[in-house]
Jmol script that loads the backbone (N, CA, C; Angstrom):
load data "model"
ATOM      1  N   MET A   1      27.687 -39.734   8.564  1.00  0.00           N
ATOM      2  CA  MET A   1      26.529 -40.432   9.105  1.00  0.00           C
ATOM      3  C   MET A   1      25.559 -40.765   8.177  1.00  0.00           C
ATOM      4  N   ARG A   2      24.929 -41.873   8.359  1.00  0.00           N
ATOM      5  CA  ARG A   2      23.670 -42.426   7.544  1.00  0.00           C
ATOM      6  C   ARG A   2      22.475 -42.239   8.190  1.00  0.00           C
ATOM      7  N   SER A   3      21.436 -41.607   7.630  1.00  0.00           N
ATOM      8  CA  SER A   3      20.159 -41.262   8.165  1.00  0.00           C
ATOM      9  C   SER A   3      19.450 -42.667   8.145  1.00  0.00           C
ATOM     10  N   ILE A   4      18.970 -42.899   9.253  1.00  0.00           N
ATOM     11  CA  ILE A   4      18.212 -44.400   9.396  1.00  0.00           C
ATOM     12  C   ILE A   4      16.542 -43.983   9.313  1.00  0.00           C
ATOM     13  N   ALA A   5      16.134 -43.056   9.956  1.00  0.00           N
ATOM     14  CA  ALA A   5      14.781 -42.688  10.168  1.00  0.00           C
ATOM     15  C   ALA A   5      14.568 -41.200  10.473  1.00  0.00           C
ATOM     16  N   ARG A   6      13.539 -40.574  10.011  1.00  0.00           N
ATOM     17  CA  ARG A   6      13.262 -39.036  10.418  1.00  0.00           C
ATOM     18  C   ARG A   6      11.844 -39.309  11.139  1.00  0.00           C
ATOM     19  N   PHE A   7      11.501 -38.517  12.262  1.00  0.00           N
ATOM     20  CA  PHE A   7      10.466 -38.912  12.971  1.00  0.00           C
ATOM     21  C   PHE A   7       9.519 -37.745  12.711  1.00  0.00           C
ATOM     22  N   CYS A   8       9.475 -37.187  11.761  1.00  0.00           N
ATOM     23  CA  CYS A   8       8.136 -36.204  11.524  1.00  0.00           C
ATOM     24  C   CYS A   8       7.545 -36.526  10.036  1.00  0.00           C
ATOM     25  N   GLY A   9       8.377 -37.165   9.312  1.00  0.00           N
ATOM     26  CA  GLY A   9       7.916 -37.394   7.963  1.00  0.00           C
ATOM     27  C   GLY A   9       7.953 -36.240   6.930  1.00  0.00           C
ATOM     28  N   GLN A  10       8.660 -35.102   7.234  1.00  0.00           N
ATOM     29  CA  GLN A  10       9.037 -33.910   6.312  1.00  0.00           C
ATOM     30  C   GLN A  10      10.338 -33.905   6.153  1.00  0.00           C
ATOM     31  N   SER A  11      10.924 -33.690   4.993  1.00  0.00           N
ATOM     32  CA  SER A  11      12.374 -33.480   4.765  1.00  0.00           C
ATOM     33  C   SER A  11      12.852 -32.167   4.872  1.00  0.00           C
ATOM     34  N   GLY A  12      14.052 -32.213   5.526  1.00  0.00           N
ATOM     35  CA  GLY A  12      14.674 -30.966   5.884  1.00  0.00           C
ATOM     36  C   GLY A  12      14.071 -29.989   6.737  1.00  0.00           C
ATOM     37  N   CYS A  13      13.308 -30.357   7.659  1.00  0.00           N
ATOM     38  CA  CYS A  13      12.578 -29.465   8.607  1.00  0.00           C
ATOM     39  C   CYS A  13      13.064 -29.487   9.933  1.00  0.00           C
ATOM     40  N   GLY A  14      14.363 -30.123  10.263  1.00  0.00           N
ATOM     41  CA  GLY A  14      14.886 -30.122  11.438  1.00  0.00           C
ATOM     42  C   GLY A  14      14.301 -30.892  12.461  1.00  0.00           C
ATOM     43  N   CYS A  15      13.442 -31.887  12.099  1.00  0.00           N
ATOM     44  CA  CYS A  15      12.821 -32.961  13.055  1.00  0.00           C
ATOM     45  C   CYS A  15      13.869 -33.925  13.766  1.00  0.00           C
ATOM     46  N   PRO A  16      13.553 -34.395  14.687  1.00  0.00           N
ATOM     47  CA  PRO A  16      14.143 -35.439  15.369  1.00  0.00           C
ATOM     48  C   PRO A  16      14.689 -36.588  14.253  1.00  0.00           C
ATOM     49  N   GLU A  17      16.045 -37.154  14.400  1.00  0.00           N
ATOM     50  CA  GLU A  17      16.364 -37.987  13.427  1.00  0.00           C
ATOM     51  C   GLU A  17      17.367 -39.064  13.968  1.00  0.00           C
ATOM     52  N   LEU A  18      17.325 -40.258  13.414  1.00  0.00           N
ATOM     53  CA  LEU A  18      18.199 -41.346  13.866  1.00  0.00           C
ATOM     54  C   LEU A  18      19.079 -41.602  12.862  1.00  0.00           C
ATOM     55  N   PHE A  19      20.493 -41.514  13.262  1.00  0.00           N
ATOM     56  CA  PHE A  19      21.735 -41.728  12.375  1.00  0.00           C
ATOM     57  C   PHE A  19      22.432 -43.141  12.901  1.00  0.00           C
ATOM     58  N   LEU A  20      23.291 -43.612  11.920  1.00  0.00           N
ATOM     59  CA  LEU A  20      24.306 -44.716  12.308  1.00  0.00           C
ATOM     60  C   LEU A  20      25.608 -44.073  11.809  1.00  0.00           C
ATOM     61  N   ASP A  21      26.612 -43.745  12.682  1.00  0.00           N
ATOM     62  CA  ASP A  21      27.848 -43.265  12.329  1.00  0.00           C
ATOM     63  C   ASP A  21      28.779 -44.409  12.458  1.00  0.00           C
ATOM     64  N   GLU A  22      29.022 -45.128  11.396  1.00  0.00           N
ATOM     65  CA  GLU A  22      29.888 -46.445  11.542  1.00  0.00           C
ATOM     66  C   GLU A  22      31.421 -45.984  11.736  1.00  0.00           C
ATOM     67  N   ARG A  23      31.882 -44.716  11.686  1.00  0.00           N
ATOM     68  CA  ARG A  23      33.198 -44.233  12.009  1.00  0.00           C
ATOM     69  C   ARG A  23      33.506 -43.858  13.336  1.00  0.00           C
ATOM     70  N   ALA A  24      32.375 -43.982  14.140  1.00  0.00           N
ATOM     71  CA  ALA A  24      32.359 -43.532  15.481  1.00  0.00           C
ATOM     72  C   ALA A  24      32.868 -44.785  16.447  1.00  0.00           C
ATOM     73  N   PRO A  25      33.328 -44.644  17.558  1.00  0.00           N
ATOM     74  CA  PRO A  25      33.654 -45.700  18.484  1.00  0.00           C
ATOM     75  C   PRO A  25      32.383 -46.373  18.730  1.00  0.00           C
ATOM     76  N   GLU A  26      32.316 -47.824  19.007  1.00  0.00           N
ATOM     77  CA  GLU A  26      31.343 -48.485  19.294  1.00  0.00           C
ATOM     78  C   GLU A  26      30.248 -47.971  20.231  1.00  0.00           C
ATOM     79  N   ALA A  27      30.638 -47.228  21.206  1.00  0.00           N
ATOM     80  CA  ALA A  27      29.762 -46.739  22.242  1.00  0.00           C
ATOM     81  C   ALA A  27      29.183 -45.657  21.839  1.00  0.00           C
ATOM     82  N   ARG A  28      29.456 -44.982  20.654  1.00  0.00           N
ATOM     83  CA  ARG A  28      28.677 -43.904  20.308  1.00  0.00           C
ATOM     84  C   ARG A  28      28.118 -43.928  18.763  1.00  0.00           C
ATOM     85  N   ARG A  29      27.954 -45.082  18.294  1.00  0.00           N
ATOM     86  CA  ARG A  29      27.532 -45.286  16.961  1.00  0.00           C
ATOM     87  C   ARG A  29      26.259 -44.797  16.619  1.00  0.00           C
ATOM     88  N   VAL A  30      25.123 -44.902  17.423  1.00  0.00           N
ATOM     89  CA  VAL A  30      23.931 -44.579  17.195  1.00  0.00           C
ATOM     90  C   VAL A  30      23.834 -43.188  17.637  1.00  0.00           C
ATOM     91  N   VAL A  31      23.121 -42.261  16.768  1.00  0.00           N
ATOM     92  CA  VAL A  31      22.993 -40.971  17.029  1.00  0.00           C
ATOM     93  C   VAL A  31      21.527 -40.446  16.932  1.00  0.00           C
ATOM     94  N   ILE A  32      21.001 -39.901  17.746  1.00  0.00           N
ATOM     95  CA  ILE A  32      19.779 -39.321  17.739  1.00  0.00           C
ATOM     96  C   ILE A  32      19.706 -37.809  17.960  1.00  0.00           C
ATOM     97  N   THR A  33      19.318 -37.047  16.897  1.00  0.00           N
ATOM     98  CA  THR A  33      19.421 -35.587  16.983  1.00  0.00           C
ATOM     99  C   THR A  33      18.016 -35.105  17.222  1.00  0.00           C
ATOM    100  N   ASP A  34      17.719 -33.877  17.777  1.00  0.00           N
ATOM    101  CA  ASP A  34      16.520 -33.363  18.082  1.00  0.00           C
ATOM    102  C   ASP A  34      16.382 -32.117  17.166  1.00  0.00           C
ATOM    103  N   ASP A  35      15.123 -31.418  17.157  1.00  0.00           N
ATOM    104  CA  ASP A  35      15.075 -30.257  16.415  1.00  0.00           C
ATOM    105  C   ASP A  35      15.426 -29.137  16.896  1.00  0.00           C
ATOM    106  N   PHE A  36      16.340 -29.178  18.182  1.00  0.00           N
ATOM    107  CA  PHE A  36      16.958 -27.955  18.791  1.00  0.00           C
ATOM    108  C   PHE A  36      18.477 -27.851  18.604  1.00  0.00           C
ATOM    109  N   GLY A  37      18.965 -29.033  17.698  1.00  0.00           N
ATOM    110  CA  GLY A  37      20.327 -29.095  17.317  1.00  0.00           C
ATOM    111  C   GLY A  37      21.207 -30.073  18.475  1.00  0.00           C
ATOM    112  N   GLN A  38      20.474 -30.566  19.423  1.00  0.00           N
ATOM    113  CA  GLN A  38      21.065 -31.309  20.433  1.00  0.00           C
ATOM    114  C   GLN A  38      21.265 -32.895  19.825  1.00  0.00           C
ATOM    115  N   ARG A  39      22.132 -33.587  20.335  1.00  0.00           N
ATOM    116  CA  ARG A  39      22.279 -35.052  20.028  1.00  0.00           C
ATOM    117  C   ARG A  39      22.613 -35.867  21.092  1.00  0.00           C
ATOM    118  N   VAL A  40      22.335 -37.128  20.977  1.00  0.00           N
ATOM    119  CA  VAL A  40      22.493 -38.264  21.962  1.00  0.00           C
ATOM    120  C   VAL A  40      23.170 -39.360  21.182  1.00  0.00           C
ATOM    121  N   GLU A  41      24.375 -39.900  21.673  1.00  0.00           N
ATOM    122  CA  GLU A  41      25.238 -40.954  21.259  1.00  0.00           C
ATOM    123  C   GLU A  41      25.000 -42.007  21.997  1.00  0.00           C
ATOM    124  N   MET A  42      24.961 -43.168  21.408  1.00  0.00           N
ATOM    125  CA  MET A  42      24.805 -44.529  22.298  1.00  0.00           C
ATOM    126  C   MET A  42      25.301 -45.670  21.411  1.00  0.00           C
ATOM    127  N   SER A  43      25.474 -46.670  22.095  1.00  0.00           N
ATOM    128  CA  SER A  43      25.993 -47.934  21.356  1.00  0.00           C
ATOM    129  C   SER A  43      24.837 -48.655  20.850  1.00  0.00           C
ATOM    130  N   ARG A  44      24.993 -49.690  19.979  1.00  0.00           N
ATOM    131  CA  ARG A  44      23.937 -50.377  19.207  1.00  0.00           C
ATOM    132  C   ARG A  44      23.292 -51.107  20.169  1.00  0.00           C
ATOM    133  N   ALA A  45      23.934 -51.639  21.433  1.00  0.00           N
ATOM    134  CA  ALA A  45      23.355 -52.397  22.414  1.00  0.00           C
ATOM    135  C   ALA A  45      22.382 -51.613  23.201  1.00  0.00           C
ATOM    136  N   GLN A  46      22.795 -50.239  23.416  1.00  0.00           N
ATOM    137  CA  GLN A  46      22.011 -49.358  24.254  1.00  0.00           C
ATOM    138  C   GLN A  46      20.734 -49.120  23.494  1.00  0.00           C
ATOM    139  N   PHE A  47      20.907 -48.804  22.215  1.00  0.00           N
ATOM    140  CA  PHE A  47      19.715 -48.615  21.451  1.00  0.00           C
ATOM    141  C   PHE A  47      18.743 -49.747  21.318  1.00  0.00           C
ATOM    142  N   GLY A  48      19.335 -51.107  21.147  1.00  0.00           N
ATOM    143  CA  GLY A  48      18.587 -52.161  21.268  1.00  0.00           C
ATOM    144  C   GLY A  48      17.797 -52.196  22.365  1.00  0.00           C
ATOM    145  N   SER A  49      18.374 -51.899  23.602  1.00  0.00           N
ATOM    146  CA  SER A  49      17.601 -51.912  24.705  1.00  0.00           C
ATOM    147  C   SER A  49      16.139 -50.932  24.779  1.00  0.00           C
ATOM    148  N   ILE A  50      16.401 -49.866  23.993  1.00  0.00           N
ATOM    149  CA  ILE A  50      15.140 -48.741  23.884  1.00  0.00           C
ATOM    150  C   ILE A  50      14.315 -49.491  23.033  1.00  0.00           C
ATOM    151  N   VAL A  51      14.640 -50.047  21.869  1.00  0.00           N
ATOM    152  CA  VAL A  51      13.752 -50.778  20.860  1.00  0.00           C
ATOM    153  C   VAL A  51      13.014 -51.970  21.587  1.00  0.00           C
ATOM    154  N   ALA A  52      13.784 -52.773  22.363  1.00  0.00           N
ATOM    155  CA  ALA A  52      13.092 -53.752  23.039  1.00  0.00           C
ATOM    156  C   ALA A  52      12.098 -53.264  24.090  1.00  0.00           C
ATOM    157  N   ALA A  53      12.300 -52.253  24.633  1.00  0.00           N
ATOM    158  CA  ALA A  53      11.364 -51.699  25.575  1.00  0.00           C
ATOM    159  C   ALA A  53      10.048 -51.235  24.843  1.00  0.00           C
ATOM    160  N   ALA A  54      10.301 -50.477  23.751  1.00  0.00           N
ATOM    161  CA  ALA A  54       9.141 -50.051  22.924  1.00  0.00           C
ATOM    162  C   ALA A  54       8.305 -51.194  22.588  1.00  0.00           C
ATOM    163  N   LYS A  55       8.853 -52.169  21.980  1.00  0.00           N
ATOM    164  CA  LYS A  55       8.398 -53.482  21.470  1.00  0.00           C
ATOM    165  C   LYS A  55       7.334 -54.058  22.455  1.00  0.00           C
ATOM    166  N   SER A  56       7.985 -54.224  23.762  1.00  0.00           N
ATOM    167  CA  SER A  56       7.273 -54.915  24.624  1.00  0.00           C
ATOM    168  C   SER A  56       6.091 -54.030  25.329  1.00  0.00           C
ATOM    169  N   GLY A  57       6.034 -52.621  24.915  1.00  0.00           N
ATOM    170  CA  GLY A  57       4.916 -51.997  25.317  1.00  0.00           C
ATOM    171  C   GLY A  57       5.358 -51.086  26.591  1.00  0.00           C
ATOM    172  N   ALA A  58       6.507 -51.429  27.164  1.00  0.00           N
ATOM    173  CA  ALA A  58       6.902 -50.617  28.395  1.00  0.00           C
ATOM    174  C   ALA A  58       7.109 -49.203  28.356  1.00  0.00           C
ATOM    175  N   LEU A  59       6.984 -48.600  27.137  1.00  0.00           N
ATOM    176  CA  LEU A  59       7.102 -47.151  26.893  1.00  0.00           C
ATOM    177  C   LEU A  59       5.740 -46.745  26.437  1.00  0.00           C
ATOM    178  N   ASP A  60       4.866 -47.512  26.365  1.00  0.00           N
ATOM    179  CA  ASP A  60       3.429 -46.866  25.679  1.00  0.00           C
ATOM    180  C   ASP A  60       2.765 -45.883  26.674  1.00  0.00           C
ATOM    181  N   ASN A  61       3.054 -45.747  27.874  1.00  0.00           N
ATOM    182  CA  ASN A  61       2.536 -44.756  28.826  1.00  0.00           C
ATOM    183  C   ASN A  61       3.335 -43.354  28.332  1.00  0.00           C
ATOM    184  N   LEU A  62       4.325 -43.304  27.776  1.00  0.00           N
ATOM    185  CA  LEU A  62       5.052 -42.030  27.588  1.00  0.00           C
ATOM    186  C   LEU A  62       4.531 -41.463  26.239  1.00  0.00           C
ATOM    187  N   ALA A  63       3.778 -42.240  25.332  1.00  0.00           N
ATOM    188  CA  ALA A  63       3.246 -41.607  24.201  1.00  0.00           C
ATOM    189  C   ALA A  63       2.268 -40.312  24.510  1.00  0.00           C
ATOM    190  N   ILE A  64       2.544 -39.343  23.789  1.00  0.00           N
ATOM    191  CA  ILE A  64       1.550 -38.178  23.879  1.00  0.00           C
ATOM    192  C   ILE A  64       0.590 -38.232  22.937  1.00  0.00           C
ATOM    193  N   LEU A  65      -0.742 -38.141  23.311  1.00  0.00           N
ATOM    194  CA  LEU A  65      -1.722 -38.165  22.532  1.00  0.00           C
ATOM    195  C   LEU A  65      -2.110 -36.782  21.824  1.00  0.00           C
ATOM    196  N   PRO A  66      -2.475 -36.509  20.519  1.00  0.00           N
ATOM    197  CA  PRO A  66      -2.830 -35.269  19.868  1.00  0.00           C
ATOM    198  C   PRO A  66      -4.029 -34.748  20.808  1.00  0.00           C
TER     199      PRO A  66
END
end "model"
wireframe off; spacefill off
backbone 0.3
color backbone group
């Protein structure tokens, strides 16, 4: 798997991370792991839908402010 993004800015800390697994079936190529060892697998199209929703602002109300 190829790491695409880490969501905490610190290397090797077990933070949530986005991967692309080119060897997986298309329906499971995008992998998101969390800091508890769980993972979500989805297609590029499904992930694209999440990205589009984030870009449109549809997910803005989910942001947790410090």
